[in-house]
VOGU-3710 file (C-alpha; in Angstrom, 3 decimals, decimal comma):
1> xxxxxxxxxx> 0,355/-21,959/-20,988  -2,752/-22,158/-19,734  -5,183/-18,969/-18,548  -8,509/-20,362/-16,800  -9,822/-22,486/-19,509  -8,730/-20,790/-23,053  -5,553/-22,791/-24,086  -2,441/-21,488/-27,028  -3,234/-17,971/-28,427  -6,474/-17,292/-26,233
11> xxxxxxxxxx> -6,307/-14,925/-23,363  -7,957/-12,884/-21,373  -8,087/-8,772/-21,472  -10,321/-8,706/-18,055  -10,888/-10,931/-15,302  -13,550/-10,841/-11,718  -12,122/-12,721/-8,986  -9,330/-15,218/-8,675  -8,610/-16,366/-12,142  -6,827/-19,586/-12,826
21> xxxxxxxxxx> -3,717/-20,404/-14,321  -1,372/-22,905/-15,438  1,971/-22,579/-15,615  4,241/-25,561/-17,053  7,593/-26,735/-15,131  10,553/-24,261/-16,231  8,396/-20,991/-16,311  9,752/-18,165/-14,498  7,915/-15,684/-12,246  8,987/-12,149/-11,245
31> xxxxxxxxxx> 6,167/-10,558/-8,479  5,888/-6,446/-8,783  4,719/-4,973/-5,339  3,175/-1,504/-4,566  4,729/0,354/-7,544  2,949/3,173/-6,622  3,869/5,358/-10,222  4,911/8,146/-10,984  5,246/7,970/-6,683  7,791/4,435/-7,441
41> xxxxxxxxxx> 11,438/4,284/-7,618  12,988/5,330/-10,603  16,579/4,921/-9,373  15,569/1,670/-8,286  13,912/0,287/-10,758  16,639/0,542/-12,768  18,037/-1,700/-11,012  14,956/-3,934/-10,964  15,005/-3,040/-15,636  18,393/-4,342/-15,417
51> xxxxxxxxxx> 17,574/-7,547/-13,641  14,724/-8,584/-15,934  16,651/-7,985/-18,770  18,945/-10,539/-17,631  16,110/-13,170/-16,232  13,705/-12,976/-18,512  10,925/-14,280/-17,158  8,489/-15,550/-18,643  5,898/-13,654/-16,072  5,702/-10,624/-14,779
61> xxxxxxxxxx> 3,011/-10,654/-12,219  1,813/-6,652/-11,018  0,165/-7,322/-7,696  -1,429/-4,263/-7,279  -0,869/-0,133/-6,807  1,255/-0,397/-10,000  -0,311/3,312/-10,099  -0,744/5,422/-7,475  -3,652/8,097/-8,538  -3,032/10,151/-6,069
71> xxxxxxxxxx> -5,109/12,870/-8,680  -8,226/10,923/-7,612  -7,136/9,869/-4,133  -8,890/12,142/-0,563  -5,521/12,772/0,420  -4,578/16,264/0,539  -2,979/17,419/-1,671  0,425/18,956/-0,925  2,095/21,778/-1,265  3,218/22,499/-5,323
81> xxxxxxxxxx> 1,668/19,139/-5,980  -0,201/19,337/-8,863  -3,604/17,206/-9,715  -3,196/15,423/-13,129  -4,884/12,417/-13,057  -3,676/11,659/-17,424  -0,568/12,752/-16,576  -0,429/9,615/-13,840  -2,037/6,977/-15,810  0,474/7,481/-19,100
91> xxxxxxxxxx> 2,981/7,152/-16,842  2,065/3,759/-15,678  1,712/2,539/-18,765  5,129/3,971/-20,145  6,085/2,057/-17,524  4,223/-1,535/-17,695  5,039/-1,292/-21,372  8,661/-1,270/-20,616  8,599/-3,718/-17,866  7,318/-6,165/-20,368
101> xxxxxxxxxx> 9,238/-5,023/-23,754  12,632/-5,217/-21,458  11,054/-8,897/-19,661  10,116/-10,117/-23,083  7,660/-12,363/-20,395  5,301/-14,312/-23,068  2,151/-12,720/-20,373  1,790/-10,119/-17,657  -1,726/-9,939/-15,293  -1,948/-7,062/-13,760
111> xxxxxxxxxx> -4,400/-7,053/-10,085  -6,038/-4,464/-9,298  -5,148/-2,290/-5,841  -6,781/-0,221/-3,436  -5,347/2,489/-5,789  -6,291/2,148/-8,027  -9,884/1,380/-7,241  -9,192/4,920/-6,758  -10,952/5,315/-9,730  -13,805/3,465/-9,201
121> xxxxxxxxxx> -14,475/4,900/-5,566  -14,556/8,798/-7,196  -16,503/8,111/-9,114  -18,858/6,243/-6,800  -18,589/9,232/-4,871  -18,670/12,799/-7,357  -20,092/11,274/-10,096  -22,800/7,927/-9,077  -24,791/7,782/-12,373  -21,449/7,636/-14,482
131> xxxxxxxxxx> -19,930/4,732/-12,867  -22,317/2,631/-13,847  -22,313/3,368/-17,886  -20,834/0,792/-19,612  -18,814/0,586/-23,324  -21,616/-0,374/-25,795  -19,329/-2,909/-27,661  -17,355/-3,662/-24,161  -20,385/-3,955/-21,708  -17,559/-3,051/-18,973
141> xxxxxxxxxx> -17,351/0,279/-17,324  -16,695/3,120/-19,459  -14,536/4,497/-16,986  -12,551/0,849/-16,142  -9,011/1,604/-15,531  -7,586/-0,890/-18,043  -9,834/1,473/-20,866  -8,403/4,308/-19,433  -5,015/3,078/-20,038  -5,196/2,213/-23,455
151> xxxxxxxxxx> -5,130/-1,438/-23,431  -6,506/-3,868/-25,387  -7,409/-7,742/-26,371  -3,864/-8,521/-27,977  -1,839/-6,698/-25,583  0,521/-9,311/-23,440  -1,433/-8,489/-20,343  -4,986/-9,567/-18,192  -6,508/-7,293/-15,808  -7,849/-9,099/-12,421
161> xxxxxxxxxx> -10,099/-7,143/-10,485  -12,939/-8,075/-8,739  -16,072/-10,644/-8,995  -18,141/-6,951/-9,138  -15,554/-5,548/-11,689  -13,693/-3,552/-8,943  -10,684/-2,492/-7,630  -8,764/-3,534/-4,405  -9,490/-6,469/-3,178  -10,963/-9,300/-4,754
171> xxxxxxxxxx> -9,484/-10,160/-7,404  -6,119/-12,399/-8,126  -4,413/-15,123/-9,711  -3,788/-18,871/-8,292  -1,320/-20,513/-10,092  -1,359/-24,441/-10,933  -3,755/-24,699/-7,951  -1,243/-24,208/-5,715  0,325/-20,226/-4,447  -2,996/-18,172/-4,802
181> xxxxxxxxxx> -1,299/-13,970/-5,728  -3,445/-11,029/-4,378  -3,500/-7,521/-3,224  -3,777/-8,513/0,700  -6,480/-7,003/2,554  -4,972/-7,816/6,528  -2,529/-5,892/7,682  -0,920/-6,643/10,978  2,432/-4,747/12,378  5,391/-6,942/11,678
191> xxxxxxxxxx> 6,455/-8,484/8,529  5,133/-11,738/7,745  2,333/-11,606/10,009  0,270/-10,227/7,746  0,556/-13,254/4,684  0,908/-15,368/7,176  -2,650/-14,567/8,560  -4,087/-14,234/5,124  -2,965/-17,869/4,149  -4,429/-18,953/7,887
201> xxxxxxxxxx> -7,632/-17,786/6,608  -7,536/-19,292/3,339  -5,676/-22,587/4,166  -3,676/-22,044/0,871  -0,359/-20,735/0,220  -0,775/-16,535/-0,701  1,473/-14,475/-1,537  0,176/-9,941/-0,781  1,602/-6,475/-1,724  -0,082/-3,714/0,395
211> xxxxxxxxxx> 1,491/-3,721/3,317  4,748/-2,058/1,848  6,534/-5,087/4,101  8,777/-7,947/2,684  8,546/-10,991/5,502  7,775/-14,961/4,580  6,374/-17,780/6,858  5,450/-21,224/6,370  3,484/-23,834/8,092  3,856/-27,588/7,459
221> xxxxxxxxxx> 0,033/-29,531/8,023  -0,898/-33,059/8,096  -1,083/-32,670/4,014  1,639/-30,114/3,688  3,485/-26,603/4,309  1,556/-23,372/3,501  3,225/-20,901/2,999  2,542/-16,691/3,085  4,764/-14,575/1,040  4,650/-10,050/1,379
231> xxxxxxxxxx> 7,458/-8,462/-0,702  7,649/-5,149/0,684  7,385/-2,314/-2,283  9,301/-0,157/-4,954  8,188/3,183/-3,684  9,547/6,332/-3,065  8,887/6,762/-0,205  10,042/10,423/0,379  7,652/11,945/-2,178  4,496/13,738/-1,570
241> xxxxxxxxxx> 2,193/11,646/-2,853  3,393/9,688/0,347  2,890/11,803/2,717  1,926/9,485/5,383  4,911/7,301/5,178  7,460/7,218/7,908  9,885/5,482/10,139  6,854/3,604/12,158  5,056/1,450/8,970  8,148/-0,158/9,266
251> xxxxxxxxxx> 7,865/-0,859/5,014  10,340/-2,381/2,869  11,566/-2,071/-0,494  12,110/-5,937/-2,258  10,111/-7,882/-5,040  9,743/-11,965/-5,839  11,363/-14,622/-8,029  9,588/-17,658/-8,607  9,988/-20,884/-10,950  7,668/-23,974/-11,672
261> xxxxxxxxxx> 9,238/-26,676/-10,561  7,416/-30,466/-10,487  3,774/-28,654/-10,851  4,373/-26,962/-7,643  5,503/-22,551/-7,302  8,569/-21,896/-5,250  9,125/-18,188/-4,906  11,496/-16,497/-2,810  11,660/-12,947/-0,868  13,896/-10,891/-2,803
271> xxxxxxxxxx> 15,022/-7,962/-0,520  16,219/-4,308/-1,281  19,065/-2,786/0,980  21,000/0,210/1,600  24,243/-0,447/0,594  27,667/2,383/0,545  29,586/1,171/-2,648  32,554/3,892/-3,137  31,068/6,661/-1,302  27,712/6,216/-3,132
281> xxxxxxxxxx> 24,785/5,129/-1,460  22,596/2,712/-2,972  19,589/0,471/-3,536  20,986/-3,364/-4,580  20,182/-6,478/-4,407  21,652/-9,654/-5,384  20,056/-12,793/-7,480  22,038/-15,919/-8,853  25,183/-13,933/-7,696  24,926/-11,410/-9,801
291> xxxxxxx> 24,627/-7,795/-8,010  22,029/-4,455/-9,027  22,498/-1,840/-7,896  20,162/1,303/-8,437  21,177/4,500/-9,798  22,363/7,201/-9,024  20,447/9,092/-6,177
//
């Protein structure tokens, strides 16, 4: 596995922009979209963890908005909800660590989303002078998101920011010069339309999150087939932090599973569906002939 120009055990803790990586044939990848911890769907995450334990991916790609960072948002606080950024960061760290541990992945890539960028935007709006203070040793913003999460060089995770070392939409992962993974910033109402517009803009295959919709499309050119994926979400749409969610948003739970074959990324969007099993409502997905279901709600 090569990360940028690094080989072997060398790695980045952080990177600004599109990070090129090269994975060998057979590398198994899982892409997890929009978890929004602590507003994630804990019952569905139980099934995701069971799948990760079975599949044992080599690489986990968190494609943005792993943390909700509601405590620093501009949204009104719902009644009886308490804003506590430390509690949010702690729970996100525990969940990310558990995903890495259960999956036994060799490396995880954490692409910044617009929700992680709430940390920088809050500082910029409330205390702009503090937003530019750098850590003396790392020369990175002293209140960086990965710093607040407590990660350090040697941990099996790389945080990908944009070129200005902020979150949001400018950072991503370019795998085998074949597909770019980033959080996404183009929003269209129909599933599959957002990534199609995204791939058309860049003229290359892309995978995004951000919209909470699940869809994919392919366009054949004279030289290649350009693929476009958006991978849904893993949130609890009834959580107080997601009060802006409603049926009109057309959201779909899901995630992505892929493998490197012939030097290329072969990716599959995995939809999660509501199913009644033995009188109990479950969130269910299938992979490799096995059924994975949520814990009891």
